[in-house]
BALOBA-1460 file (C-alpha; in Angstrom, 3 decimals):
// residues 311
<rec num="1" residu="x" x="92.943" y="47.751" z="147.494"/>
<rec num="2" residu="x" x="95.694" y="47.607" z="145.031"/>
<rec num="3" residu="x" x="99.099" y="46.046" z="145.391"/>
<rec num="4" residu="x" x="102.422" y="47.410" z="144.118"/>
<rec num="5" residu="x" x="102.005" y="45.150" z="141.115"/>
<rec num="6" residu="x" x="98.520" y="46.320" z="140.128"/>
<rec num="7" residu="x" x="94.842" y="46.288" z="141.095"/>
<rec num="8" residu="x" x="93.995" y="43.684" z="143.745"/>
<rec num="9" residu="x" x="90.331" y="43.122" z="142.943"/>
<rec num="10" residu="x" x="90.439" y="43.058" z="139.175"/>
<rec num="11" residu="x" x="89.010" y="46.590" z="138.886"/>
<rec num="12" residu="x" x="90.027" y="48.424" z="135.727"/>
<rec num="13" residu="x" x="92.738" y="51.013" z="136.143"/>
<rec num="14" residu="x" x="93.187" y="53.856" z="133.651"/>
<rec num="15" residu="x" x="96.758" y="53.661" z="132.451"/>
<rec num="16" residu="x" x="98.566" y="56.595" z="130.793"/>
<rec num="17" residu="x" x="98.564" y="56.427" z="127.025"/>
<rec num="18" residu="x" x="102.053" y="55.633" z="125.726"/>
<rec num="19" residu="x" x="103.720" y="58.314" z="123.636"/>
<rec num="20" residu="x" x="103.621" y="57.635" z="119.956"/>
<rec num="21" residu="x" x="107.189" y="57.076" z="118.741"/>
<rec num="22" residu="x" x="108.800" y="58.160" z="115.510"/>
<rec num="23" residu="x" x="107.980" y="60.855" z="113.013"/>
<rec num="24" residu="x" x="104.209" y="60.472" z="113.467"/>
<rec num="25" residu="x" x="104.401" y="61.540" z="117.073"/>
<rec num="26" residu="x" x="102.021" y="64.396" z="117.816"/>
<rec num="27" residu="x" x="103.951" y="67.658" z="118.430"/>
<rec num="28" residu="x" x="103.851" y="69.180" z="121.895"/>
<rec num="29" residu="x" x="101.494" y="72.160" z="122.211"/>
<rec num="30" residu="x" x="103.381" y="75.426" z="122.665"/>
<rec num="31" residu="x" x="102.685" y="78.844" z="124.125"/>
<rec num="32" residu="x" x="104.315" y="82.268" z="124.122"/>
<rec num="33" residu="x" x="106.855" y="82.698" z="126.943"/>
<rec num="34" residu="x" x="105.499" y="84.800" z="129.793"/>
<rec num="35" residu="x" x="106.296" y="88.497" z="129.470"/>
<rec num="36" residu="x" x="107.146" y="88.293" z="125.774"/>
<rec num="37" residu="x" x="106.998" y="91.521" z="123.750"/>
<rec num="38" residu="x" x="103.950" y="92.145" z="121.598"/>
<rec num="39" residu="x" x="103.986" y="91.236" z="117.928"/>
<rec num="40" residu="x" x="102.836" y="94.369" z="116.099"/>
<rec num="41" residu="x" x="101.936" y="93.911" z="112.450"/>
<rec num="42" residu="x" x="102.811" y="97.095" z="110.546"/>
<rec num="43" residu="x" x="100.289" y="97.523" z="107.743"/>
<rec num="44" residu="x" x="101.290" y="99.893" z="104.904"/>
<rec num="45" residu="x" x="99.044" y="101.723" z="102.473"/>
<rec num="46" residu="x" x="95.702" y="103.469" z="102.852"/>
<rec num="47" residu="x" x="93.629" y="101.923" z="105.665"/>
<rec num="48" residu="x" x="90.322" y="100.337" z="104.670"/>
<rec num="49" residu="x" x="87.839" y="97.805" z="105.991"/>
<rec num="50" residu="x" x="89.258" y="95.174" z="103.621"/>
<rec num="51" residu="x" x="92.803" y="95.885" z="104.776"/>
<rec num="52" residu="x" x="91.738" y="95.672" z="108.425"/>
<rec num="53" residu="x" x="90.081" y="92.309" z="107.761"/>
<rec num="54" residu="x" x="93.210" y="91.023" z="106.022"/>
<rec num="55" residu="x" x="95.502" y="92.164" z="108.862"/>
<rec num="56" residu="x" x="93.203" y="90.689" z="111.517"/>
<rec num="57" residu="x" x="93.260" y="87.357" z="109.711"/>
<rec num="58" residu="x" x="97.065" y="87.356" z="109.551"/>
<rec num="59" residu="x" x="97.443" y="88.027" z="113.308"/>
<rec num="60" residu="x" x="94.688" y="85.484" z="114.038"/>
<rec num="61" residu="x" x="96.747" y="82.814" z="112.263"/>
<rec num="62" residu="x" x="99.841" y="83.867" z="114.236"/>
<rec num="63" residu="x" x="97.897" y="83.606" z="117.524"/>
<rec num="64" residu="x" x="96.590" y="80.165" z="116.608"/>
<rec num="65" residu="x" x="100.167" y="79.002" z="116.003"/>
<rec num="66" residu="x" x="101.369" y="80.400" z="119.341"/>
<rec num="67" residu="x" x="98.690" y="80.592" z="122.077"/>
<rec num="68" residu="x" x="99.200" y="83.435" z="124.494"/>
<rec num="69" residu="x" x="100.805" y="85.639" z="121.843"/>
<rec num="70" residu="x" x="100.025" y="89.348" z="122.235"/>
<rec num="71" residu="x" x="99.505" y="90.269" z="118.575"/>
<rec num="72" residu="x" x="98.301" y="93.708" z="117.465"/>
<rec num="73" residu="x" x="97.748" y="95.636" z="114.241"/>
<rec num="74" residu="x" x="99.141" y="99.111" z="113.556"/>
<rec num="75" residu="x" x="98.615" y="101.089" z="110.356"/>
<rec num="76" residu="x" x="101.524" y="103.112" z="108.998"/>
<rec num="77" residu="x" x="99.035" y="105.760" z="107.809"/>
<rec num="78" residu="x" x="96.506" y="105.177" z="110.578"/>
<rec num="79" residu="x" x="94.781" y="107.305" z="113.186"/>
<rec num="80" residu="x" x="96.872" y="108.767" z="115.996"/>
<rec num="81" residu="x" x="94.926" y="108.045" z="119.181"/>
<rec num="82" residu="x" x="95.420" y="107.441" z="122.898"/>
<rec num="83" residu="x" x="93.036" y="104.494" z="122.706"/>
<rec num="84" residu="x" x="94.127" y="102.369" z="119.713"/>
<rec num="85" residu="x" x="92.097" y="99.362" z="120.856"/>
<rec num="86" residu="x" x="88.889" y="101.300" z="120.161"/>
<rec num="87" residu="x" x="90.035" y="102.805" z="116.840"/>
<rec num="88" residu="x" x="89.338" y="101.006" z="113.587"/>
<rec num="89" residu="x" x="92.649" y="102.020" z="111.997"/>
<rec num="90" residu="x" x="95.080" y="102.864" z="114.837"/>
<rec num="91" residu="x" x="98.475" y="104.193" z="113.784"/>
<rec num="92" residu="x" x="101.578" y="102.099" z="114.343"/>
<rec num="93" residu="x" x="102.933" y="104.845" z="116.608"/>
<rec num="94" residu="x" x="99.789" y="104.766" z="118.775"/>
<rec num="95" residu="x" x="99.754" y="100.982" z="119.061"/>
<rec num="96" residu="x" x="103.396" y="100.899" z="120.177"/>
<rec num="97" residu="x" x="102.874" y="103.670" z="122.733"/>
<rec num="98" residu="x" x="99.807" y="101.889" z="124.111"/>
<rec num="99" residu="x" x="101.706" y="98.590" z="124.424"/>
<rec num="100" residu="x" x="104.439" y="100.382" z="126.391"/>
<rec num="101" residu="x" x="101.903" y="101.953" z="128.770"/>
<rec num="102" residu="x" x="100.232" y="98.596" z="129.336"/>
<rec num="103" residu="x" x="103.553" y="96.921" z="130.157"/>
<rec num="104" residu="x" x="104.402" y="99.650" z="132.679"/>
<rec num="105" residu="x" x="100.920" y="99.393" z="134.227"/>
<rec num="106" residu="x" x="101.247" y="95.600" z="134.645"/>
<rec num="107" residu="x" x="104.567" y="96.052" z="136.436"/>
<rec num="108" residu="x" x="103.208" y="98.759" z="138.746"/>
<rec num="109" residu="x" x="100.163" y="96.637" z="139.588"/>
<rec num="110" residu="x" x="102.366" y="93.662" z="140.412"/>
<rec num="111" residu="x" x="104.568" y="95.770" z="142.699"/>
<rec num="112" residu="x" x="101.512" y="97.251" z="144.426"/>
<rec num="113" residu="x" x="100.194" y="93.729" z="145.018"/>
<rec num="114" residu="x" x="103.456" y="92.781" z="146.716"/>
<rec num="115" residu="x" x="104.745" y="90.537" z="143.948"/>
<rec num="116" residu="x" x="108.467" y="90.259" z="143.273"/>
<rec num="117" residu="x" x="108.172" y="91.582" z="139.748"/>
<rec num="118" residu="x" x="111.189" y="92.497" z="137.667"/>
<rec num="119" residu="x" x="111.216" y="95.940" z="136.123"/>
<rec num="120" residu="x" x="110.416" y="95.670" z="132.401"/>
<rec num="121" residu="x" x="113.448" y="95.608" z="130.115"/>
<rec num="122" residu="x" x="114.083" y="94.913" z="126.453"/>
<rec num="123" residu="x" x="111.783" y="95.673" z="123.536"/>
<rec num="124" residu="x" x="108.134" y="96.419" z="124.168"/>
<rec num="125" residu="x" x="107.273" y="95.019" z="120.749"/>
<rec num="126" residu="x" x="108.613" y="93.283" z="117.694"/>
<rec num="127" residu="x" x="107.324" y="95.030" z="114.580"/>
<rec num="128" residu="x" x="106.720" y="92.796" z="111.556"/>
<rec num="129" residu="x" x="106.095" y="94.602" z="108.275"/>
<rec num="130" residu="x" x="103.250" y="93.205" z="106.173"/>
<rec num="131" residu="x" x="105.452" y="93.207" z="103.084"/>
<rec num="132" residu="x" x="106.408" y="90.274" z="100.886"/>
<rec num="133" residu="x" x="109.562" y="92.026" z="99.692"/>
<rec num="134" residu="x" x="111.732" y="95.030" z="100.565"/>
<rec num="135" residu="x" x="110.301" y="98.450" z="99.770"/>
<rec num="136" residu="x" x="112.730" y="101.153" z="100.854"/>
<rec num="137" residu="x" x="110.174" y="103.972" z="100.969"/>
<rec num="138" residu="x" x="107.636" y="102.020" z="103.020"/>
<rec num="139" residu="x" x="110.296" y="100.664" z="105.382"/>
<rec num="140" residu="x" x="111.511" y="104.207" z="106.026"/>
<rec num="141" residu="x" x="107.953" y="105.176" z="106.983"/>
<rec num="142" residu="x" x="107.746" y="102.230" z="109.366"/>
<rec num="143" residu="x" x="111.093" y="103.074" z="110.974"/>
<rec num="144" residu="x" x="109.969" y="106.685" z="111.395"/>
<rec num="145" residu="x" x="106.714" y="105.565" z="113.046"/>
<rec num="146" residu="x" x="108.706" y="103.435" z="115.499"/>
<rec num="147" residu="x" x="111.013" y="106.385" z="116.250"/>
<rec num="148" residu="x" x="108.041" y="108.716" z="116.760"/>
<rec num="149" residu="x" x="106.561" y="106.342" z="119.346"/>
<rec num="150" residu="x" x="109.734" y="106.609" z="121.484"/>
<rec num="151" residu="x" x="109.176" y="102.996" z="122.418"/>
<rec num="152" residu="x" x="111.924" y="100.334" z="122.388"/>
<rec num="153" residu="x" x="110.845" y="98.106" z="119.523"/>
<rec num="154" residu="x" x="112.633" y="95.838" z="117.089"/>
<rec num="155" residu="x" x="111.843" y="95.818" z="113.362"/>
<rec num="156" residu="x" x="112.214" y="92.483" z="111.574"/>
<rec num="157" residu="x" x="113.055" y="91.740" z="107.965"/>
<rec num="158" residu="x" x="110.183" y="91.537" z="105.467"/>
<rec num="159" residu="x" x="108.371" y="88.219" z="104.978"/>
<rec num="160" residu="x" x="110.165" y="87.087" z="101.819"/>
<rec num="161" residu="x" x="111.782" y="85.563" z="99.975"/>
<rec num="162" residu="x" x="110.497" y="82.205" z="101.200"/>
<rec num="163" residu="x" x="109.253" y="78.888" z="99.744"/>
<rec num="164" residu="x" x="105.854" y="79.430" z="101.389"/>
<rec num="165" residu="x" x="105.415" y="82.592" z="99.327"/>
<rec num="166" residu="x" x="106.122" y="80.593" z="96.160"/>
<rec num="167" residu="x" x="103.420" y="78.180" z="97.288"/>
<rec num="168" residu="x" x="101.021" y="81.080" z="97.875"/>
<rec num="169" residu="x" x="101.725" y="82.541" z="94.430"/>
<rec num="170" residu="x" x="101.087" y="79.127" z="92.897"/>
<rec num="171" residu="x" x="97.765" y="78.823" z="94.702"/>
<rec num="172" residu="x" x="96.675" y="82.313" z="93.635"/>
<rec num="173" residu="x" x="97.536" y="81.494" z="89.999"/>
<rec num="174" residu="x" x="95.554" y="78.266" z="90.172"/>
<rec num="175" residu="x" x="92.588" y="80.109" z="91.715"/>
<rec num="176" residu="x" x="92.628" y="82.452" z="88.709"/>
<rec num="177" residu="x" x="92.663" y="79.510" z="86.291"/>
<rec num="178" residu="x" x="96.209" y="80.353" z="85.208"/>
<rec num="179" residu="x" x="97.822" y="77.219" z="86.616"/>
<rec num="180" residu="x" x="96.543" y="73.889" z="87.830"/>
<rec num="181" residu="x" x="97.681" y="72.488" z="91.149"/>
<rec num="182" residu="x" x="97.497" y="69.006" z="92.590"/>
<rec num="183" residu="x" x="95.072" y="69.265" z="95.512"/>
<rec num="184" residu="x" x="97.173" y="67.175" z="97.859"/>
<rec num="185" residu="x" x="100.627" y="68.557" z="97.228"/>
<rec num="186" residu="x" x="100.000" y="71.791" z="95.332"/>
<rec num="187" residu="x" x="102.257" y="70.698" z="92.484"/>
<rec num="188" residu="x" x="101.279" y="71.460" z="88.925"/>
<rec num="189" residu="x" x="99.512" y="68.910" z="86.745"/>
<rec num="190" residu="x" x="99.226" y="71.325" z="83.797"/>
<rec num="191" residu="x" x="99.541" y="75.054" z="83.453"/>
<rec num="192" residu="x" x="97.507" y="77.488" z="81.432"/>
<rec num="193" residu="x" x="100.310" y="80.072" z="81.389"/>
<rec num="194" residu="x" x="103.673" y="79.360" z="79.780"/>
<rec num="195" residu="x" x="105.433" y="82.388" z="81.249"/>
<rec num="196" residu="x" x="104.976" y="84.286" z="84.530"/>
<rec num="197" residu="x" x="105.697" y="87.945" z="85.293"/>
<rec num="198" residu="x" x="106.368" y="88.228" z="89.022"/>
<rec num="199" residu="x" x="105.426" y="91.833" z="89.795"/>
<rec num="200" residu="x" x="106.948" y="93.477" z="92.868"/>
<rec num="201" residu="x" x="107.159" y="96.995" z="94.273"/>
<rec num="202" residu="x" x="110.258" y="98.607" z="95.767"/>
<rec num="203" residu="x" x="112.663" y="99.073" z="92.868"/>
<rec num="204" residu="x" x="115.736" y="96.989" z="92.006"/>
<rec num="205" residu="x" x="116.155" y="95.542" z="95.509"/>
<rec num="206" residu="x" x="112.582" y="94.245" z="95.465"/>
<rec num="207" residu="x" x="113.028" y="92.763" z="91.985"/>
<rec num="208" residu="x" x="116.139" y="90.878" z="93.120"/>
<rec num="209" residu="x" x="114.350" y="89.523" z="96.196"/>
<rec num="210" residu="x" x="111.312" y="88.554" z="94.121"/>
<rec num="211" residu="x" x="113.635" y="86.744" z="91.718"/>
<rec num="212" residu="x" x="114.605" y="84.297" z="94.475"/>
<rec num="213" residu="x" x="110.995" y="83.380" z="95.139"/>
<rec num="214" residu="x" x="110.503" y="83.395" z="91.368"/>
<rec num="215" residu="x" x="113.032" y="80.584" z="90.960"/>
<rec num="216" residu="x" x="111.066" y="78.509" z="93.466"/>
<rec num="217" residu="x" x="107.843" y="79.279" z="91.621"/>
<rec num="218" residu="x" x="109.423" y="78.346" z="88.281"/>
<rec num="219" residu="x" x="110.424" y="74.980" z="89.746"/>
<rec num="220" residu="x" x="106.819" y="74.377" z="90.813"/>
<rec num="221" residu="x" x="105.273" y="75.413" z="87.493"/>
<rec num="222" residu="x" x="108.023" y="74.250" z="85.101"/>
<rec num="223" residu="x" x="107.680" y="77.513" z="83.151"/>
<rec num="224" residu="x" x="109.908" y="80.612" z="83.025"/>
<rec num="225" residu="x" x="109.312" y="83.222" z="85.726"/>
<rec num="226" residu="x" x="110.799" y="86.721" z="85.548"/>
<rec num="227" residu="x" x="110.522" y="89.490" z="88.125"/>
<rec num="228" residu="x" x="109.534" y="93.059" z="87.245"/>
<rec num="229" residu="x" x="109.044" y="96.301" z="89.172"/>
<rec num="230" residu="x" x="105.559" y="97.790" z="89.274"/>
<rec num="231" residu="x" x="107.017" y="101.144" z="90.325"/>
<rec num="232" residu="x" x="109.535" y="101.377" z="87.476"/>
<rec num="233" residu="x" x="108.139" y="102.675" z="84.203"/>
<rec num="234" residu="x" x="108.256" y="100.102" z="81.410"/>
<rec num="235" residu="x" x="109.574" y="97.299" z="83.626"/>
<rec num="236" residu="x" x="106.518" y="95.027" z="83.379"/>
<rec num="237" residu="x" x="106.071" y="95.608" z="79.642"/>
<rec num="238" residu="x" x="109.801" y="94.966" z="79.085"/>
<rec num="239" residu="x" x="109.719" y="91.644" z="80.948"/>
<rec num="240" residu="x" x="106.591" y="90.622" z="79.014"/>
<rec num="241" residu="x" x="108.445" y="91.331" z="75.779"/>
<rec num="242" residu="x" x="111.429" y="89.262" z="76.954"/>
<rec num="243" residu="x" x="109.252" y="86.297" z="77.824"/>
<rec num="244" residu="x" x="107.427" y="86.430" z="74.501"/>
<rec num="245" residu="x" x="110.750" y="86.771" z="72.705"/>
<rec num="246" residu="x" x="111.934" y="83.551" z="74.345"/>
<rec num="247" residu="x" x="108.863" y="81.623" z="73.181"/>
<rec num="248" residu="x" x="106.225" y="82.173" z="75.855"/>
<rec num="249" residu="x" x="102.906" y="83.186" z="74.331"/>
<rec num="250" residu="x" x="100.330" y="82.818" z="77.091"/>
<rec num="251" residu="x" x="101.622" y="85.018" z="79.932"/>
<rec num="252" residu="x" x="100.254" y="85.619" z="83.409"/>
<rec num="253" residu="x" x="101.115" y="88.305" z="85.926"/>
<rec num="254" residu="x" x="101.509" y="87.198" z="89.563"/>
<rec num="255" residu="x" x="101.634" y="90.086" z="92.077"/>
<rec num="256" residu="x" x="104.438" y="89.519" z="94.581"/>
<rec num="257" residu="x" x="102.431" y="91.613" z="97.028"/>
<rec num="258" residu="x" x="100.303" y="91.148" z="100.119"/>
<rec num="259" residu="x" x="97.926" y="93.811" z="98.779"/>
<rec num="260" residu="x" x="97.694" y="96.911" z="101.003"/>
<rec num="261" residu="x" x="101.110" y="98.249" z="99.998"/>
<rec num="262" residu="x" x="100.047" y="99.282" z="96.490"/>
<rec num="263" residu="x" x="97.187" y="101.246" z="94.946"/>
<rec num="264" residu="x" x="95.131" y="98.720" z="92.916"/>
<rec num="265" residu="x" x="95.120" y="101.085" z="89.936"/>
<rec num="266" residu="x" x="98.900" y="100.637" z="89.553"/>
<rec num="267" residu="x" x="98.467" y="96.894" z="89.291"/>
<rec num="268" residu="x" x="95.600" y="97.281" z="86.821"/>
<rec num="269" residu="x" x="97.766" y="99.517" z="84.605"/>
<rec num="270" residu="x" x="100.613" y="96.977" z="84.703"/>
<rec num="271" residu="x" x="98.295" y="94.161" z="83.637"/>
<rec num="272" residu="x" x="97.161" y="96.303" z="80.723"/>
<rec num="273" residu="x" x="100.774" y="97.068" z="79.751"/>
<rec num="274" residu="x" x="101.669" y="93.370" z="79.817"/>
<rec num="275" residu="x" x="98.576" y="92.408" z="77.846"/>
<rec num="276" residu="x" x="97.855" y="89.348" z="79.954"/>
<rec num="277" residu="x" x="95.689" y="87.988" z="82.759"/>
<rec num="278" residu="x" x="96.678" y="88.261" z="86.415"/>
<rec num="279" residu="x" x="96.145" y="86.481" z="89.707"/>
<rec num="280" residu="x" x="95.209" y="88.131" z="92.984"/>
<rec num="281" residu="x" x="97.842" y="89.365" z="95.493"/>
<rec num="282" residu="x" x="98.870" y="86.988" z="98.262"/>
<rec num="283" residu="x" x="96.449" y="88.578" z="100.735"/>
<rec num="284" residu="x" x="95.705" y="86.605" z="103.891"/>
<rec num="285" residu="x" x="97.132" y="83.339" z="102.579"/>
<rec num="286" residu="x" x="97.688" y="81.192" z="105.720"/>
<rec num="287" residu="x" x="101.458" y="81.239" z="105.283"/>
<rec num="288" residu="x" x="101.512" y="85.004" z="105.902"/>
<rec num="289" residu="x" x="100.586" y="84.568" z="109.562"/>
<rec num="290" residu="x" x="103.101" y="81.750" z="109.974"/>
<rec num="291" residu="x" x="105.867" y="83.815" z="108.389"/>
<rec num="292" residu="x" x="105.026" y="86.837" z="110.572"/>
<rec num="293" residu="x" x="105.280" y="84.621" z="113.647"/>
<rec num="294" residu="x" x="108.575" y="83.136" z="112.435"/>
<rec num="295" residu="x" x="110.027" y="86.646" z="112.057"/>
<rec num="296" residu="x" x="108.873" y="87.444" z="115.607"/>
<rec num="297" residu="x" x="110.391" y="84.358" z="117.259"/>
<rec num="298" residu="x" x="113.622" y="84.667" z="115.268"/>
<rec num="299" residu="x" x="114.050" y="88.327" z="116.244"/>
<rec num="300" residu="x" x="113.693" y="87.470" z="119.928"/>
<rec num="301" residu="x" x="115.736" y="84.287" z="119.761"/>
<rec num="302" residu="x" x="113.056" y="82.481" z="121.721"/>
<rec num="303" residu="x" x="111.749" y="78.952" z="121.573"/>
<rec num="304" residu="x" x="108.081" y="78.664" z="122.537"/>
<rec num="305" residu="x" x="107.553" y="76.756" z="125.775"/>
<rec num="306" residu="x" x="105.310" y="73.656" z="125.958"/>
<rec num="307" residu="x" x="101.821" y="74.298" z="127.284"/>
<rec num="308" residu="x" x="101.082" y="72.536" z="130.578"/>
<rec num="309" residu="x" x="98.451" y="69.858" z="130.016"/>
<rec num="310" residu="x" x="96.722" y="71.000" z="133.177"/>
<rec num="311" residu="x" x="96.941" y="74.733" z="132.379"/>
């Protein structure tokens, strides 16, 4: 028997572990609020196995950050199908339509089972474009795909500019041997390039947006960084000339791209025009999934709810 003051017979009693105070306290686990819209990643460009793998990795990271998240992949130029889950490259329109049908079916099943379910309202999905910067032509295609689906869905802003993208660009440059990064903090020890061309796609608006991330990258590398447009003739070569004219001799081109949004041959031609080495696009850098999730939660104005320790 135990008394109000503790165990009577000296038997050990498992006491709850006290919460760790201060800034080292472990964060509470979180989960997607029940009934939240789907996060649909809109993937531009020509579908391919590599693009599918990249997109799957991005949504996998988003799911790991927010358990219970319904995250899907839709291709802007994908296959129109009634069964997108079984298609390798389902179109964005098909994925949205399927999500809407599933939400309606869940409601009807709940009503048939006698549950007091509320009729679905609000957006079926939040569409996050897999774009580092604004590209007017691609965004118009995405908006048209959403309209064609006739599904209530909200389109977020693109992923950048953001400090995490500057970090990703830095890492890609270091992987290519064009910049060195401290392993712990990702800050430069020494750099092989003394001038960086930050290559974007989407015209003047994209160049301006890339310039913001470029300033963050310049602060990390302590070398000049200038943005150029891959889809504007002479832009990359002109920026290379400017950098060399200001004293930079060993240039590097950093694609301000995720990858699928541009034909690789365009990037190859730009590298040739600049006469310098280049790093790889951002690809499935872990920050891409985190940024996609941040766009989703911001669009909905939701705060993820703590996961029950017994759930």
